[in-house]
Backbone bond lengths (Angstrom), bond angles and torsions (degrees), N, CA, C in turn:
res aa  C-N    CA-C-N  psi(-1)  N-CA   C-N-CA  omega(-1)  CA-C   N-CA-C  phi
1 M - - - 1.494 - - 1.544 108.08 -
2 L 1.301 116.82 -38.08 1.429 121.38 -179.34 1.518 113.77 -58.85
3 V 1.450 110.64 -46.72 1.466 120.29 179.96 1.536 109.32 -61.28
4 G 1.331 114.68 -47.61 1.495 117.54 -177.07 1.473 110.84 -64.07
5 S 1.308 120.84 -39.64 1.448 120.00 179.23 1.516 115.08 -67.44
6 I 1.298 114.79 -36.32 1.468 117.58 176.99 1.466 112.93 -67.87
7 A 1.390 115.57 -48.44 1.434 119.58 179.03 1.540 112.75 -62.11
8 G 1.302 116.13 -39.21 1.433 121.57 178.97 1.522 112.94 -60.44
9 C 1.340 116.67 -37.68 1.486 121.96 177.45 1.464 111.69 -69.62
10 R 1.369 117.25 -31.84 1.477 119.34 -172.40 1.490 111.63 -94.38
11 T 1.297 121.31 -9.81 1.479 122.29 -176.05 1.550 110.96 -61.35
12 H 1.341 115.54 -50.77 1.471 118.15 -176.53 1.534 111.24 -68.57
13 L 1.348 117.45 -28.16 1.489 119.74 174.15 1.535 111.51 -67.26
14 S 1.349 116.01 -43.03 1.438 118.75 177.96 1.547 110.73 -64.74
15 L 1.350 116.92 -39.32 1.478 119.68 178.18 1.518 109.61 -62.51
16 R 1.329 117.72 -42.44 1.426 119.17 -178.38 1.574 112.06 -65.25
17 D 1.367 117.48 -41.01 1.475 121.94 -179.86 1.495 110.08 -67.78
18 N 1.360 117.94 -42.27 1.429 118.38 -177.27 1.527 113.16 -71.82
19 T 1.383 113.43 -30.71 1.478 115.61 177.38 1.561 111.22 -69.34
20 L 1.356 115.40 -35.50 1.475 116.64 179.44 1.507 109.59 -70.70
21 R 1.359 116.82 -37.23 1.457 118.23 178.04 1.552 112.08 -65.70
22 T 1.327 114.49 -39.18 1.493 118.58 -179.15 1.467 111.43 -68.07
23 T 1.349 120.46 -44.89 1.447 122.00 -178.86 1.524 113.09 -68.34
24 S 1.416 116.65 -22.52 1.405 119.01 175.67 1.521 114.57 -70.86
25 T 1.348 117.47 -15.76 1.440 120.97 179.83 1.531 110.59 -83.48
26 L 1.326 120.17 -12.24 1.450 122.46 -171.79 1.499 109.81 -67.41
27 T 1.368 118.14 -44.95 1.484 121.14 175.66 1.491 111.95 -58.98
28 D 1.370 117.10 -42.87 1.476 118.77 -179.96 1.514 110.76 -65.07
29 L 1.301 121.43 -35.39 1.435 124.43 179.78 1.535 109.91 -64.16
30 N 1.321 113.80 -45.93 1.521 117.23 179.66 1.566 110.43 -67.82
31 Y 1.265 119.05 -41.96 1.491 121.54 176.35 1.511 109.91 -58.12
32 Q 1.311 115.82 -45.04 1.489 119.87 -173.24 1.504 109.77 -67.61
33 Q 1.351 116.84 -41.68 1.477 117.36 177.99 1.505 114.54 -62.34
34 V 1.391 114.09 -39.80 1.435 117.69 179.01 1.527 114.44 -65.84
35 L 1.345 115.19 -39.76 1.451 120.90 -179.25 1.544 109.81 -72.11
36 D 1.291 118.81 -41.93 1.504 119.69 178.90 1.480 109.92 -62.88
37 N 1.362 118.43 -38.85 1.527 117.96 176.36 1.549 111.81 -69.43
38 L 1.357 114.76 -33.27 1.454 118.11 179.38 1.582 108.71 -64.28
39 A 1.311 116.78 -42.83 1.431 119.35 175.86 1.567 112.07 -61.26
40 R 1.299 114.69 -38.82 1.453 121.98 178.46 1.532 110.86 -59.62
41 F 1.345 116.96 -44.12 1.432 119.79 178.74 1.504 115.62 -74.34
42 H 1.368 117.10 -27.12 1.467 118.29 171.76 1.524 109.73 -70.31
43 N 1.339 115.19 -31.78 1.491 117.82 176.88 1.501 111.68 -70.47
44 N 1.345 115.92 -37.52 1.464 121.54 177.39 1.500 109.88 -154.97
45 P 1.378 118.84 102.10 1.447 121.15 -176.59 1.478 116.86 -59.87
46 A 1.304 117.18 -15.09 1.518 123.55 -178.46 1.541 112.49 -90.09
47 A 1.412 115.63 8.11 1.417 119.39 -173.59 1.567 110.29 -73.53
48 M 1.324 113.99 173.87 1.477 119.53 173.37 1.498 110.23 -110.84
49 P 1.314 121.14 137.83 1.474 121.19 -175.63 1.516 109.87 -72.82
50 S 1.335 116.07 153.59 1.438 125.44 178.28 1.506 106.71 -123.58
51 L 1.363 117.29 107.32 1.409 121.44 -172.31 1.560 113.28 -143.47
52 A 1.343 114.01 142.18 1.486 118.26 173.94 1.484 108.25 -129.80
53 V 1.314 114.43 145.86 1.483 122.07 -178.93 1.500 110.02 -104.15
54 V 1.352 117.90 127.05 1.462 122.39 179.60 1.558 105.82 -80.15
55 N 1.347 114.43 117.69 1.520 115.99 -175.13 1.505 110.09 -123.37
56 A 1.318 120.30 1.35 1.479 123.25 176.01 1.498 111.91 -163.44
57 G 1.286 117.99 158.53 1.491 121.79 178.90 1.510 109.51 -163.57
58 T 1.299 114.08 154.23 1.449 120.12 179.26 1.501 109.35 -137.14
59 V 1.336 117.44 149.64 1.425 124.53 172.08 1.539 106.57 -136.06
60 T 1.291 117.28 121.55 1.449 125.80 -175.78 1.523 110.97 -121.06
61 V 1.286 118.07 128.39 1.456 122.14 171.23 1.483 108.70 -123.47
62 A 1.355 115.59 120.24 1.497 120.44 179.95 1.537 109.07 -121.44
63 D 1.300 114.99 121.29 1.495 120.43 179.87 1.566 106.40 -105.58
64 Q 1.305 114.06 139.72 1.444 123.07 177.44 1.540 109.71 -128.87
65 Q 1.320 118.09 132.70 1.417 123.22 -177.14 1.604 106.98 -131.10
66 A 1.345 113.26 146.97 1.452 119.47 178.49 1.513 108.07 -153.63
67 V 1.322 113.49 146.42 1.508 121.39 174.66 1.491 109.55 -127.57
68 N 1.280 115.99 116.10 1.470 120.84 179.54 1.546 107.59 -99.82
69 A 1.373 113.00 133.49 1.495 120.34 178.61 1.491 108.95 -114.82
70 N 1.339 116.75 137.87 1.452 122.66 -178.71 1.517 106.70 -131.95
71 A 1.365 115.26 113.86 1.461 121.45 179.54 1.471 110.58 -104.91
72 T 1.411 115.71 135.72 1.433 123.47 177.95 1.504 110.80 -118.28
73 Y 1.346 119.37 123.45 1.424 122.24 -177.44 1.514 108.68 -117.35
74 A 1.377 116.67 125.50 1.452 122.16 -177.96 1.519 110.07 -129.88
75 P 1.351 119.19 79.83 1.461 121.36 -175.57 1.504 114.34 -72.35
76 T 1.340 117.81 -11.69 1.473 118.86 -177.09 1.528 114.63 -79.57
77 L 1.383 112.90 -11.14 1.488 115.98 -179.39 1.500 109.40 -77.42
78 T 1.304 115.10 133.49 1.481 120.00 174.52 1.544 110.96 -80.11
79 F 1.312 116.40 167.25 1.476 119.51 -178.92 1.504 110.23 -62.01
80 G 1.349 116.28 -39.13 1.489 118.53 177.49 1.537 113.57 -64.41
81 Q 1.345 113.52 -38.17 1.501 117.00 177.04 1.536 109.86 -66.00
82 Q 1.275 116.31 -39.71 1.484 119.37 178.16 1.502 111.18 -61.22
83 I 1.337 116.71 -44.94 1.493 120.22 -179.52 1.515 108.39 -66.53
84 G 1.342 117.67 -43.30 1.502 117.88 -176.08 1.503 113.10 -71.87
85 S 1.283 119.02 -36.53 1.457 121.42 -174.60 1.589 112.84 -93.70
86 G 1.332 112.88 -15.73 1.438 116.33 -175.44 1.508 115.49 74.42
87 L 1.320 117.67 16.56 1.506 122.53 -178.35 1.517 108.23 -106.52
88 P 1.329 116.06 123.31 1.466 118.49 176.77 1.510 109.63 -80.35
89 I 1.335 116.45 165.02 1.435 120.32 175.51 1.533 112.26 -64.31
90 L 1.301 117.02 -37.67 1.484 121.47 179.77 1.541 108.21 -124.38
91 S 1.352 115.90 119.65 1.431 121.75 175.55 1.557 109.95 -116.48
92 L 1.303 116.05 145.05 1.442 123.02 -176.54 1.537 108.68 -129.52
93 L 1.347 117.49 118.59 1.414 124.19 -179.89 1.499 111.35 -109.98
94 L 1.339 119.08 126.56 1.438 123.15 179.03 1.518 109.99 -106.23
95 N 1.326 116.45 133.40 1.459 121.73 -177.74 1.526 109.92 -126.21
96 P 1.273 120.88 83.88 1.489 122.17 -178.73 1.576 111.36 -74.51
97 S 1.284 116.68 145.48 1.465 121.46 178.54 1.500 109.63 -144.67
98 G 1.316 116.71 156.25 1.457 120.49 177.63 1.543 110.51 -155.53
99 S 1.346 115.80 155.13 1.498 120.27 177.45 1.486 109.30 -147.28
100 R 1.307 115.76 157.48 1.468 123.68 -179.24 1.504 111.13 -135.91
101 N 1.310 116.88 125.11 1.478 123.19 178.13 1.497 109.96 -113.15
102 V 1.331 115.36 122.34 1.424 123.58 -177.48 1.568 110.19 -111.65
103 T 1.259 119.48 123.47 1.450 123.12 177.85 1.553 111.28 -123.67
104 E 1.347 113.82 125.81 1.470 119.85 -179.00 1.498 107.14 -130.39
105 N 1.366 117.48 134.39 1.478 118.68 176.55 1.526 109.45 -157.78
106 W 1.336 115.87 153.70 1.413 126.61 173.13 1.520 107.04 -110.13
107 S 1.321 118.38 143.59 1.462 122.46 170.94 1.501 108.15 -103.04
108 L 1.349 116.82 129.62 1.461 121.09 -172.64 1.573 107.57 -117.27
109 A 1.364 110.96 139.75 1.473 119.92 175.38 1.465 108.40 -113.82
110 P 1.298 119.27 106.30 1.489 121.64 -179.84 1.491 110.95 -62.27
111 V 1.335 118.50 140.81 1.455 123.54 177.92 1.505 109.19 -79.39
112 T 1.349 117.05 106.02 1.470 121.50 -176.47 1.568 111.92 -117.54
113 D 1.371 116.84 -9.92 1.431 119.66 179.52 1.537 108.51 -65.48
114 I 1.331 114.69 127.46 1.501 118.91 -173.50 1.500 110.40 -65.04
115 D 1.299 122.29 -42.47 1.428 127.02 -179.96 1.554 109.22 -59.81
116 N 1.323 117.27 -46.29 1.477 120.34 178.05 1.510 110.43 -64.58
117 L 1.277 117.14 -44.11 1.479 120.89 -177.29 1.597 108.13 -64.31
118 R 1.317 116.90 -38.93 1.467 121.79 178.68 1.476 112.18 -61.57
119 R 1.364 115.66 -42.04 1.489 119.64 -179.23 1.525 111.94 -73.57
120 I 1.323 117.45 -34.34 1.477 120.83 177.11 1.514 107.96 -68.18
121 R 1.271 117.62 -43.18 1.470 120.98 179.02 1.568 109.54 -60.60
122 C 1.274 116.65 -42.16 1.468 120.31 178.02 1.521 110.84 -65.45
123 A 1.335 119.89 -34.69 1.434 120.85 178.10 1.496 111.92 -65.06
124 Y 1.324 117.11 -40.43 1.504 121.73 174.33 1.484 112.38 -66.30
125 Q 1.321 117.68 -41.59 1.454 119.23 179.68 1.533 112.89 -67.86
126 L 1.336 117.48 -35.92 1.436 120.36 175.67 1.519 110.70 -66.76
127 L 1.367 117.18 -33.58 1.448 120.96 178.88 1.552 110.47 -73.11
128 V 1.294 116.70 -43.34 1.449 121.73 -175.63 1.500 114.02 -79.75
129 A 1.338 116.99 -45.56 1.482 124.11 -173.84 1.496 112.96 -110.82
130 D 1.330 120.54 -3.57 1.425 124.90 174.31 1.531 111.60 57.98
131 G 1.349 117.21 38.26 1.447 121.95 172.87 1.460 113.99 88.14
132 S 1.377 121.17 2.29 1.456 120.88 -176.34 1.568 110.39 -75.87
133 L 1.299 118.39 -11.07 1.474 122.25 178.55 1.499 110.77 -94.48
134 D 1.333 119.60 2.08 1.498 122.65 177.48 1.541 109.93 -58.64
135 S 1.326 114.33 141.47 1.465 119.29 175.12 1.489 108.48 -141.63
136 A 1.319 114.32 170.38 1.503 118.44 178.65 1.512 112.84 -65.44
137 C 1.372 116.25 -22.26 1.463 119.24 178.80 1.514 109.25 -81.30
138 I 1.343 118.68 -41.34 1.450 121.59 -178.70 1.496 109.92 -128.60
139 P 1.331 118.80 83.15 1.489 121.73 178.56 1.555 108.88 -77.25
140 C 1.329 115.13 90.37 1.439 119.34 -171.80 1.553 114.70 -60.39
141 R 1.284 114.10 -44.54 1.460 117.19 -179.04 1.538 110.84 -61.31
142 E 1.349 116.28 -41.71 1.415 118.84 178.98 1.546 112.62 -67.76
143 L 1.338 117.31 -33.52 1.464 120.25 -179.83 1.554 110.53 -66.51
144 I 1.361 116.37 -41.64 1.448 117.87 -178.94 1.511 109.49 -72.47
145 K 1.318 120.29 -38.46 1.430 124.42 177.85 1.522 110.62 -59.98
146 R 1.351 114.00 -42.07 1.481 115.67 -178.36 1.551 110.63 -69.71
147 F 1.359 116.72 -30.40 1.448 118.31 177.13 1.486 112.43 -63.95
148 Y 1.327 116.32 -42.57 1.459 121.56 -177.52 1.546 111.98 -94.61
149 L 1.304 117.90 20.29 1.431 121.47 -175.65 1.582 107.93 -64.07
150 G 1.368 114.11 130.40 1.407 118.12 -177.80 1.509 114.95 82.76
151 E 1.364 118.56 -6.20 1.505 121.92 179.52 1.467 111.01 -117.97
152 Q 1.337 117.80 -49.54 1.450 120.24 -175.23 1.547 109.73 -140.15
153 E 1.243 119.71 117.81 1.475 122.63 -178.61 1.499 111.64 -89.12
154 D 1.324 118.76 -32.77 1.445 125.63 -174.81 1.576 108.03 -93.10
155 L 1.338 115.60 109.17 1.473 118.91 -179.27 1.522 112.16 -65.42
156 N 1.329 119.82 -23.14 1.487 121.37 178.11 1.478 110.52 -62.66
157 C 1.280 118.38 -21.77 1.513 120.26 -179.27 1.533 110.25 -76.91
158 V 1.328 118.11 -23.42 1.479 121.53 -179.58 1.513 111.62 -109.27
159 I 1.343 119.06 -23.73 1.445 121.82 179.89 1.593 104.48 -127.94
160 P 1.304 119.45 77.27 1.422 121.10 -178.95 1.533 111.33 -72.35
161 K 1.295 116.28 160.06 1.495 120.42 -175.70 1.576 107.63 -122.10
162 G 1.319 113.42 158.54 1.498 122.85 172.09 1.490 115.75 72.03
163 W 1.374 116.99 29.85 1.508 118.57 178.94 1.545 113.87 -106.49
164 Y 1.310 117.66 3.38 1.460 118.26 -177.96 1.539 109.25 -141.37
165 C 1.312 116.08 170.23 1.468 122.85 -179.73 1.536 107.66 -123.41
166 V 1.334 115.59 156.76 1.492 123.36 -178.71 1.515 108.80 -130.01
167 G 1.298 117.01 139.79 1.446 119.59 175.59 1.572 109.85 179.58
168 C 1.298 115.07 -156.37 1.438 123.00 178.41 1.547 110.37 -95.45
169 K 1.305 116.61 177.96 1.460 118.74 -177.15 1.545 111.41 -63.70
170 K 1.335 113.81 -39.84 1.467 118.72 -177.09 1.526 111.85 -67.12
171 D 1.377 118.93 -15.10 1.431 122.42 -178.82 1.532 113.95 -86.18
172 V 1.371 114.48 -12.77 1.483 116.91 -173.37 1.504 107.79 -75.76
173 P 1.298 121.05 124.24 1.447 125.83 178.05 1.527 111.93 -73.10
174 E 1.352 115.73 153.21 1.457 118.29 -177.68 1.577 108.25 -70.10
175 C 1.258 116.91 -21.56 1.518 118.77 -175.82 1.532 113.78 -88.68
176 A 1.366 115.63 8.25 1.476 119.82 -179.50 1.545 108.63 -64.12
177 C 1.301 116.95 136.02 1.455 121.00 176.50 1.497 114.44 -72.85
178 Y 1.332 117.24 -43.71 1.434 123.25 -179.85 1.475 109.10 -141.54
179 V 1.332 116.19 144.02 1.468 122.70 -176.37 1.519 108.28 -133.70
180 G 1.326 117.93 135.23 1.457 123.64 173.22 1.525 109.39 -130.21
181 H 1.298 115.94 155.83 1.456 118.42 179.24 1.532 110.29 -152.80
182 Y 1.326 111.84 157.41 1.475 122.04 173.52 1.523 106.34 -141.34
183 H 1.344 116.83 113.37 1.461 119.98 -171.28 1.514 110.89 55.03
184 N 1.327 116.67 -119.84 1.505 119.89 -177.23 1.516 110.69 -98.28
185 T 1.297 119.98 4.54 1.476 122.31 -178.63 1.559 107.95 -95.86
186 Y 1.302 116.85 127.60 1.435 122.24 -176.33 1.615 107.40 -121.93
187 V 1.274 114.22 139.24 1.457 119.29 169.09 1.534 108.84 -126.98
188 W 1.310 116.49 146.11 1.465 118.68 -178.83 1.529 110.59 -146.64
189 V 1.345 113.96 159.94 1.433 119.76 -173.69 1.557 105.79 -126.92
190 N 1.356 114.09 129.64 1.422 119.45 174.85 1.552 108.94 -92.30
191 A 1.298 116.50 178.79 1.477 121.55 -177.62 1.514 112.70 -57.55
192 N 1.358 116.01 -36.10 1.486 118.87 -174.92 1.496 109.81 -81.88
193 G 1.335 119.06 -2.28 1.484 119.26 176.28 1.440 113.51 -108.57
194 M 1.366 119.73 10.38 1.480 122.32 -176.30 1.543 112.21 -66.95
195 D 1.353 114.81 -35.69 1.493 117.24 179.54 1.509 111.50 -62.79
196 G 1.329 117.61 -41.18 1.454 122.66 177.48 1.520 112.09 -64.93
197 L 1.365 116.85 -42.90 1.443 119.97 175.72 1.514 114.52 -62.45
198 T 1.332 114.95 -40.16 1.442 117.23 177.53 1.515 112.58 -67.42
199 T 1.311 118.32 -43.59 1.438 121.98 179.09 1.525 112.33 -62.02
200 F 1.328 118.20 -45.30 1.439 119.63 178.76 1.490 114.13 -68.31
201 T 1.344 116.27 -33.48 1.444 121.83 177.86 1.480 110.44 -63.89
202 M 1.321 117.32 -45.08 1.519 121.26 173.60 1.495 113.24 -59.74
203 T 1.353 114.03 -38.80 1.491 116.80 175.31 1.480 114.97 -60.29
204 V 1.369 114.78 -43.58 1.473 119.83 -178.48 1.552 107.69 -64.61
205 I 1.328 116.59 -44.96 1.515 117.67 -178.23 1.578 108.02 -64.11
206 D 1.341 116.66 -39.10 1.456 121.61 178.84 1.521 108.85 -58.86
207 L 1.337 118.72 -47.82 1.440 122.01 -174.89 1.607 107.22 -69.91
208 A 1.329 116.03 -28.24 1.468 116.73 -178.50 1.508 113.98 -81.53
209 T 1.296 119.88 -19.38 1.464 122.49 -174.17 1.502 113.86 -124.02
210 G 1.324 119.35 -6.94 1.464 118.62 -176.25 1.519 114.02 -110.50
211 K 1.286 114.55 176.06 1.431 121.98 175.05 1.524 108.17 -121.99
212 P 1.370 118.57 157.89 1.472 119.02 178.94 1.509 112.82 -50.77
213 H 1.325 112.38 145.34 1.491 117.77 -167.97 1.502 112.79 -91.19
214 A 1.356 118.24 -10.72 1.472 119.75 -174.63 1.513 106.04 -68.10
215 P 1.365 113.48 134.56 1.496 119.98 -178.91 1.543 110.68 -70.05
216 T 1.284 115.28 145.98 1.503 120.73 -179.11 1.576 111.28 -126.88
217 K 1.237 115.74 160.76 1.484 122.78 177.26 1.531 108.69 -140.76
218 S 1.275 117.60 146.25 1.485 123.18 -179.73 1.478 108.95 -80.06
219 V 1.369 115.75 128.99 1.440 120.34 178.18 1.510 107.92 -119.62
220 V 1.303 117.44 123.20 1.500 124.65 -177.66 1.553 108.66 -107.55
221 R 1.339 112.96 121.57 1.452 118.31 176.45 1.560 108.96 -124.27
222 T 1.317 115.89 137.19 1.429 120.29 -177.92 1.546 107.45 -118.57
223 Y 1.324 113.79 129.60 1.458 121.16 -176.44 1.537 112.26 -122.97
224 G 1.301 116.79 142.46 1.496 122.01 174.36 1.539 109.04 -97.32
225 P 1.298 116.22 171.83 1.472 121.97 -179.58 1.564 113.65 -53.89
226 D 1.323 114.45 -31.22 1.401 121.14 -176.75 1.578 112.75 -86.49
227 G 1.314 116.41 1.52 1.434 118.99 177.11 1.541 110.57 96.70
228 K 1.357 117.49 -8.10 1.393 119.52 179.93 1.529 109.88 -89.43
229 L 1.300 114.00 166.47 1.485 119.25 177.34 1.517 115.22 -57.55
230 Q 1.293 119.22 140.86 1.441 130.82 175.40 1.529 110.28 124.30
231 N 1.327 111.72 173.44 1.495 125.25 178.83 1.578 116.36 56.27
232 T 1.303 117.89 -77.43 1.479 118.63 -176.61 1.505 111.27 -81.30
233 Q 1.344 115.48 129.63 1.452 119.76 -176.85 1.555 108.98 -116.01
234 V 1.327 114.96 131.98 1.439 123.14 -177.78 1.517 108.36 -125.64
235 T 1.301 119.50 128.91 1.457 121.73 -178.56 1.542 107.73 -115.32
236 T 1.306 117.94 127.61 1.383 123.58 -179.48 1.469 111.23 -131.78
237 N 1.352 119.20 157.74 1.461 122.82 173.45 1.494 109.03 -104.86
238 E 1.292 117.74 124.14 1.467 124.00 179.46 1.527 109.57 -121.17
239 I 1.345 116.20 153.39 1.413 123.10 177.28 1.536 108.07 -66.10
240 D 1.292 116.16 131.42 1.475 123.19 -179.95 1.549 104.87 -84.85
241 E 1.333 117.17 96.83 1.434 121.28 -174.98 1.517 110.54 -64.62
242 Q 1.317 120.18 -36.11 1.448 120.48 177.95 1.499 115.05 -66.39
243 A 1.342 115.61 -39.63 1.429 120.72 177.66 1.530 110.73 -68.70
244 L 1.340 115.91 -34.32 1.467 121.86 176.96 1.535 112.36 -65.11
245 K 1.342 115.54 -38.64 1.459 117.81 176.80 1.528 112.38 -66.14
246 E 1.387 114.68 -36.90 1.421 118.18 -179.55 1.522 109.70 -70.95
247 M 1.323 118.22 -35.00 1.452 122.75 178.15 1.543 110.84 -61.51
248 R 1.348 115.80 -43.63 1.461 119.97 -176.80 1.585 109.97 -65.01
249 K 1.341 115.23 -26.70 1.490 117.58 179.78 1.532 111.20 -74.88
250 E 1.320 116.76 -25.32 1.458 122.58 -176.29 1.519 108.96 -74.05
251 A 1.304 115.99 144.00 1.477 122.36 178.95 1.574 107.40 -86.14
252 G 1.353 115.29 148.13 1.446 117.09 176.53 1.473 111.36 86.67
253 Q 1.343 115.50 -177.42 1.468 122.80 -177.59 1.508 108.53 -119.86
254 S 1.281 116.98 131.55 1.461 123.86 -178.61 1.554 106.09 -90.57
255 E 1.363 113.77 164.13 1.468 121.42 -177.72 1.471 110.86 -74.76
256 R 1.388 114.66 148.47 1.429 121.64 176.81 1.491 108.34 -114.33
257 V 1.341 117.30 144.87 1.485 119.63 177.63 1.575 108.97 -65.80
258 R 1.294 114.75 130.66 1.469 116.97 -179.70 1.527 113.29 -101.14
259 Q 1.280 115.46 162.32 1.466 121.61 175.63 1.493 108.25 -108.62
260 Y 1.328 117.97 95.46 1.428 119.95 177.95 1.521 109.19 -104.36
261 L 1.284 115.51 126.20 1.506 119.56 -176.18 1.494 107.68 -95.03
262 T 1.351 117.78 132.72 1.390 123.15 175.75 1.552 111.52 -75.75
263 P 1.276 119.56 122.76 1.471 121.19 -179.68 1.571 110.36 -66.68
264 P 1.355 115.06 145.57 1.443 118.47 -179.62 1.524 111.69 -67.58
265 L 1.352 115.39 149.03 1.420 120.65 177.47 1.531 114.80 -59.63
266 V 1.344 114.91 -32.86 1.495 122.46 178.23 1.483 108.26 -121.82
267 N 1.288 118.05 127.68 1.446 123.47 177.22 1.551 105.69 -77.05
268 P 1.385 119.21 107.96 1.445 119.24 -176.04 1.469 114.94 -62.57
269 G 1.360 116.24 -21.21 1.495 119.60 178.50 1.510 112.23 -74.60
270 M 1.330 116.32 -20.67 1.460 121.26 -174.92 1.523 111.32 -109.73
271 F 1.339 118.36 4.08 1.494 122.16 -174.42 1.487 109.55 -98.25
272 F 1.292 117.14 131.19 1.488 118.59 179.30 1.510 107.06 -149.74
273 V 1.357 115.98 153.97 1.493 122.50 177.59 1.544 105.31 -112.03
274 P 1.301 117.69 123.82 1.513 118.89 179.96 1.529 109.51 -71.41
275 H 1.311 114.47 145.82 1.456 119.80 178.68 1.513 110.18 -76.77
């Protein structure tokens, strides 16, 4: 009973502490992904980003307690033998035991949407090459501006410059706050660059989970065989210019619809059937 009461009182405290420690790793995971991809693009600006979004997590603490009792009965011992040997006729031995299982995990949704990957790739190329890789096929600056249309006109506010250093492993100082690498290319951030790292990390997550912010409205046009209205109906989504003007007048930033993917009930990479 004593073991059970002690463990029961401590279970919620352990759950609280492990939850706090687990959630504290989320920022580090996002920073590390961003820096590793940044090193990848410095190694080859034509690369494709590799990114996953944390969309769920669990922390489980399970306590188990048990008390084993072992009774020994020796009726053949006389009273004198009991006194001389110190052995009672009936002895009872208690063996309490307890165990604790802690499980912590994050559920990741890899970014596979081509439009999102294209915008994230453009953000890295704008940061690394400052738009020199723009082409008629992929106008990076225009893609990012279109994404933040009506919300942010200055791209320097979402893709800041000059907050990190690039070099080899031997160049990384011991005081670096965060370090990322791809092969032999290393990037690191010192204390004075943390604001830029945080801003760019939030931009990458924004590009990975959001949709363009410009308001849209449904426009229905009906055309006949002769090109005049009637018969054939076409529905398109167009930017609502009037709503966009009103949005620009408002102070602050409004919310954007996110793309959160529900993780599968069974991880196919960890599922197997024994022979």
